[in-house]
N, C-alpha and C positions, 0 to 999 in steps of 0.2 A: 646434663639433663636436656632432653629435647623439648622444645616449646611449640612444635607444629600443632596444627588443629586435629591431627589424627584422622581416622577413617570416617569422615563426615560427608561422604559423597563428593559432590562438585566443590564443596567448600574446603576439602582436605588439601593439605600441602601436596600430596601426591598428584592431585588433579590440577595443579597450577597451569600447566600448558594448555590443557583442554579448556579450563576456565577463561584463560586469556583469549583463546580462539573464539569462544562464545561471546565474550565482552566485545570483541571487534565486530562481530556480526550484529550484535545488539546496537552498537554505535551507528552502524550503517542504517539499520532499521529506524533508529531514533531520528537521524537526520532526514531520512526518506519521508517519515511522517510529518516532520516540521516543514519540509519543502512542500509537501502536499497541502498543508494548512495554508501556507502563503499563496500558493497557486489557486486553491479553492476560494480563498477570499477574493482574489482579483477576478476570477471567473464567475463568482456569485454576484458581482457588481457590474463588470464591464459589458457583457453581451446586451445587444439591443434587439427588439422585435418581440412579437407575440409568442413565437415558438421558443424564444430564449427563456421565457418566464419559468417554465417547469424545471429547466436545467439549472437556472440560477437558484431556485428554491431548494432543489435537491442538494446542490453543492453547499449552500448555506447551512442546511441541516447536517451535512456530513462533517463540517468543520470541527464541531465539538468532539465528535467520535474520533476523528483523526488525531486531534490534540490529546485526547485521552490515551490513545495508543502510544503516542510519543512519551507521555508521562509514565505509562506502564514499562516501556522499554528503559527509560531513564532510571526508574526505581529498581529495576532488576539489575542494571549495570552496577548501581551502588551496592545492592545486596551481594553481588558477586565480587566485592572489593575493588571494583573499578571506579573510575572518575567520569562522571557525566561531562562530555565535552561542551565547550562554549562555542560561540559563533566563529571564532578565528579558525576552527577546524572544519567549518562547513564549506562545501562547494556544491553548487547547484548542478543537477543532472537532468531535470525534467524538461527537456527541450520541446517536446510536443505539447506540453501543457502551458506554454507561454501564450499570452494574448494574441489572437489572430490580427492580421492587418486590417480586416474589416470586422467590426464588432457584431455584425449580423451573421457571421460565419459560425453558426452553432455546431455544424458538423466537425469543425476543427476542435472545438472545445470537447465534444463527446469523444473524439478519437484520442485526444490528449488524456482524458480521464481513463479511458480503457487502457492506454499504454502505461500510465502510472500505476494503475491497479494491477496490471499484469506483472509489472516488475516487482511490485510488493509481494504478490502471490509467489513469484519465483524465489525471492529472498526468504520469505517466511517458510516456504517448503524446505529450503536448504537448512534453515535454523532448526526446524523440526527434525530433520534427518540427523543433524549434528548432535542434538540434545536428546535424542530418543532413549539412549541407554544410561547416560550419565547425569542428566539434569532434568528430572521430571517437572520441576516447577517452571522453568523457562519453556519447556516443551508444552505444558498445558496452557500457559499464557499465550504462547504463539499460535497454538491451534485455534484458540478462541478468536484471536485477532485475524487469523487467516480466514476464518468463517465470515467475519465482517467484510473483509476485502473482496472475497468471492461474491458476496451479495451485491456490493457496490458495482463491481465489474459487470455482473449479469444485468443489473438494472440499466446501465448505460449501453450495453449491447442491445438491449430492447429498444432504446431510443434510436440507436444507429440503424437498426433494422427498419424502423419507420422511414428514415431518410433513404435507405436503400430501395424500399418499395416505391418511393416517389421518384427514384432516379437521381437523387441528389448526393448519393454516396455509393460506393462499390462494396459488393460482398467481400472483396479481398481486404477491406478495411477491418473486418471482424477477425478476432483470434480464430485459429483453425477449429477449435472445439465448438465454436458457436456458428460455424458456417453450415452445418447440417440442418436440415429442416426438422423442426420439432412437430409432433402430431397436431398441436393446436394451430400451427400456421397453415396447414393444409396444402401448401404447394411450395416448391423450391423457389428460392430467391434468384 
């Protein structure tokens, strides 16, 4: 007598390989979000100066949202019969989001946020593609999280554009899609 789960979509025994692939991607996303939380905590406290205040406030507000994303990924790992990893499996990757040498270097922080959000967008786009046909629950969850990350990146691109206009950053620091002039800006950077 067979004891497999039967044709239950991504939870079926037949989908074990696909499920394991998805779980590994979710683990990467889980750790990415936790690393972002750590770095946003430091960058919501460390920067100095009047111009740093808005960045610090935005990052402080984003911490809870990023932690919620990590919780969602963790819960989905468990639902897919995976094990949520502990800290011994973690390795840091967000090199550009490390505190700058000078705590008044707000451009460094902004560029680090844009880099981290871009990498999250790339990973979540991949998860969406992998889950498109076989795991609608993970797909829907990841689409919602992707929306949040795109909003975060766009907000920090706006901050960077202000520094570009002042000559304190380069247009090349922006992701390619953001380099084009939008109608409300009125002129090329």
